[in-house]
VMD Tcl script that draws the C-alpha trace (Angstrom):
set ca {
  {-21.48 -27.68 -5.54}
  {-24.10 -25.08 -4.98}
  {-23.84 -22.00 -2.28}
  {-20.59 -21.12 -0.64}
  {-19.80 -23.32 2.06}
  {-21.46 -22.94 5.28}
  {-18.38 -22.88 8.03}
  {-18.34 -25.08 10.64}
  {-17.60 -22.12 13.38}
  {-14.08 -22.05 14.30}
  {-14.01 -18.46 15.49}
  {-16.75 -15.81 16.02}
  {-16.49 -12.44 16.83}
  {-19.66 -10.29 18.43}
  {-19.09 -6.89 19.13}
  {-20.66 -5.97 22.66}
  {-23.39 -3.68 21.08}
  {-26.62 -5.58 20.83}
  {-27.13 -4.63 16.93}
  {-23.32 -5.12 15.87}
  {-22.03 -7.41 13.39}
  {-21.37 -10.99 13.93}
  {-18.59 -12.74 11.82}
  {-18.50 -16.59 11.86}
  {-15.17 -17.83 10.38}
  {-13.87 -21.33 9.49}
  {-11.00 -22.97 7.96}
  {-12.32 -25.27 5.51}
  {-9.46 -26.74 4.09}
  {-8.86 -30.21 2.82}
  {-5.72 -31.46 4.42}
  {-5.64 -34.04 1.95}
  {-5.52 -31.71 -0.82}
  {-3.12 -29.45 0.80}
  {-1.05 -31.20 3.36}
  {1.21 -28.41 3.57}
  {-1.14 -25.79 4.19}
  {0.26 -23.10 6.60}
  {-1.47 -22.82 10.01}
  {-4.40 -19.78 9.71}
  {-5.05 -17.82 12.55}
  {-9.09 -17.42 12.03}
  {-9.86 -15.39 14.75}
  {-7.42 -12.75 13.84}
  {-9.05 -12.54 10.01}
  {-12.56 -12.80 12.16}
  {-11.81 -9.88 14.16}
  {-10.45 -7.97 11.19}
  {-13.56 -8.57 9.17}
  {-15.57 -7.66 11.96}
  {-13.47 -4.58 12.37}
  {-14.17 -3.28 8.70}
  {-18.02 -4.05 9.43}
  {-18.10 -2.07 12.46}
  {-16.34 0.88 10.60}
  {-18.65 0.92 8.01}
  {-21.33 1.04 10.16}
  {-22.85 -2.15 9.19}
  {-24.56 -4.98 11.50}
  {-25.57 -8.26 10.53}
  {-24.09 -11.58 9.91}
  {-21.23 -12.39 7.52}
  {-19.31 -15.84 7.18}
  {-15.35 -15.77 6.54}
  {-14.37 -19.38 5.17}
  {-10.89 -20.11 4.02}
  {-10.67 -23.02 1.33}
  {-8.58 -24.79 -0.70}
  {-7.48 -24.21 -4.44}
  {-9.78 -26.80 -5.62}
  {-13.16 -25.46 -3.60}
  {-12.15 -21.92 -4.84}
  {-12.03 -23.15 -8.26}
  {-15.39 -24.91 -7.98}
  {-16.98 -22.02 -6.78}
  {-15.27 -19.64 -9.47}
  {-16.59 -21.74 -12.32}
  {-20.07 -21.95 -11.01}
  {-20.66 -18.54 -10.06}
  {-18.20 -16.29 -12.17}
  {-18.05 -18.86 -15.05}
  {-14.10 -18.56 -14.78}
  {-11.36 -21.23 -14.89}
  {-9.06 -21.92 -12.13}
  {-8.81 -20.81 -8.45}
  {-8.95 -17.33 -7.45}
  {-7.89 -15.65 -4.55}
  {-11.17 -14.38 -2.91}
  {-14.92 -14.48 -3.72}
  {-17.58 -12.21 -2.03}
  {-21.23 -13.60 -2.24}
  {-23.57 -10.55 -0.95}
  {-27.02 -11.60 0.60}
  {-29.56 -9.55 2.35}
  {-29.98 -5.94 1.54}
  {-30.20 -4.32 5.02}
  {-31.59 -0.75 3.27}
  {-35.05 -2.04 5.39}
  {-34.37 -4.61 7.99}
  {-37.03 -6.25 10.02}
  {-37.09 -5.87 13.67}
  {-36.07 -9.40 15.06}
  {-34.85 -10.79 12.02}
  {-30.88 -10.74 11.58}
  {-29.43 -9.53 8.39}
  {-27.35 -11.97 6.76}
  {-24.47 -9.76 5.18}
  {-23.14 -12.14 2.78}
  {-20.09 -14.67 2.37}
  {-16.49 -13.89 2.01}
  {-14.56 -17.27 0.83}
  {-10.51 -16.76 0.77}
  {-8.03 -19.19 -0.52}
  {-4.77 -18.94 1.08}
  {-2.83 -21.35 -1.22}
  {-3.41 -18.60 -3.94}
  {-2.45 -15.65 -1.51}
  {0.57 -17.66 -0.75}
  {1.45 -17.48 -4.71}
  {0.75 -14.04 -5.24}
  {1.90 -12.21 -2.20}
  {5.35 -11.41 -3.53}
  {4.04 -9.56 -6.33}
  {1.24 -7.95 -5.07}
  {0.63 -7.19 -1.40}
  {4.10 -8.32 -0.54}
  {3.97 -10.73 2.38}
  {1.44 -13.49 3.05}
  {-0.05 -11.80 6.07}
  {-0.54 -8.59 4.42}
  {-2.27 -10.47 1.28}
  {-4.79 -12.00 3.34}
  {-5.34 -8.91 5.40}
  {-6.09 -7.38 1.78}
  {-8.20 -9.77 0.84}
  {-10.22 -9.99 3.93}
  {-10.89 -6.50 3.51}
  {-11.51 -6.54 -0.11}
  {-13.86 -9.47 0.11}
  {-15.96 -7.52 2.92}
  {-15.89 -4.33 1.12}
  {-17.30 -6.30 -1.97}
  {-20.24 -7.82 0.05}
  {-21.11 -4.44 1.26}
  {-21.65 -3.02 -2.23}
  {-17.79 -1.73 -3.24}
  {-16.81 -2.52 -6.57}
  {-13.85 -1.64 -8.96}
  {-15.52 -2.22 -12.07}
  {-15.09 1.66 -13.21}
  {-12.06 3.87 -12.64}
  {-14.04 5.83 -10.01}
  {-15.16 2.95 -8.25}
  {-11.61 1.47 -8.27}
  {-9.94 4.53 -6.74}
  {-12.72 4.48 -3.89}
  {-12.34 1.11 -2.92}
  {-8.95 1.14 -3.01}
  {-8.65 4.19 -0.89}
  {-11.23 2.44 1.60}
  {-9.23 -0.80 1.65}
  {-5.64 1.45 2.14}
  {-7.41 3.41 5.26}
  {-8.87 0.21 6.73}
  {-5.81 -1.95 6.55}
  {-3.60 1.20 8.00}
  {-6.24 1.32 10.62}
  {-7.00 -2.17 11.86}
  {-4.05 -4.33 10.22}
  {-0.45 -2.52 10.33}
  {-1.87 0.39 13.11}
  {-0.25 3.05 11.08}
  {1.12 3.36 7.34}
  {1.38 0.84 5.03}
  {4.83 -0.54 4.41}
  {6.81 0.40 1.86}
  {6.53 -2.85 -0.51}
  {2.47 -2.91 -0.20}
  {0.70 -2.95 -3.43}
  {-3.24 -3.05 -4.33}
  {-2.76 -3.66 -8.00}
  {-1.13 -6.80 -9.09}
  {1.62 -6.34 -11.23}
  {0.67 -8.50 -14.27}
  {-2.97 -7.10 -14.48}
}
mol new
graphics top color blue
foreach p $ca { graphics top sphere $p radius 0.5 }
foreach p [lrange $ca 0 end-1] q [lrange $ca 1 end] { graphics top cylinder $p $q radius 0.2 }
display resetview
């Protein structure tokens, strides 16, 4: 298995600023493993990830890859020693506290499993659309160093997620059925 998948670029967003973020996204789901996979607007999710990076004042390159259950389960087992598929994994790379001139900062990789997102959406974010948006924002924030291991970190991360979703996903207040916590956790 090794490293997270390197996406075959399906969508790339580069802000006009020279030192702005670059987000490369791809749908790497195996159509043989998931023949009923829902269509995915990779460009939309890449744009959301880019907006998060801009709002967080970060430049560099991030990859956003959508994979099937088998791929995310393999990554989950290899990198977190956990069995089964999960919804999102984040792999931070370079620490850009001391960027070198002319050397691109590789922020990291975010890997999302839309099939798991579809399963948990009704008891989590409410809709598949909101679930995918939450997972993209959540994954990018993890790459940038946010965490939810402690109560204070959780509160900070959730507040930031909600603010970013309201600004860039809903363009207003969160819908009534939206939840950031899983019902079963």
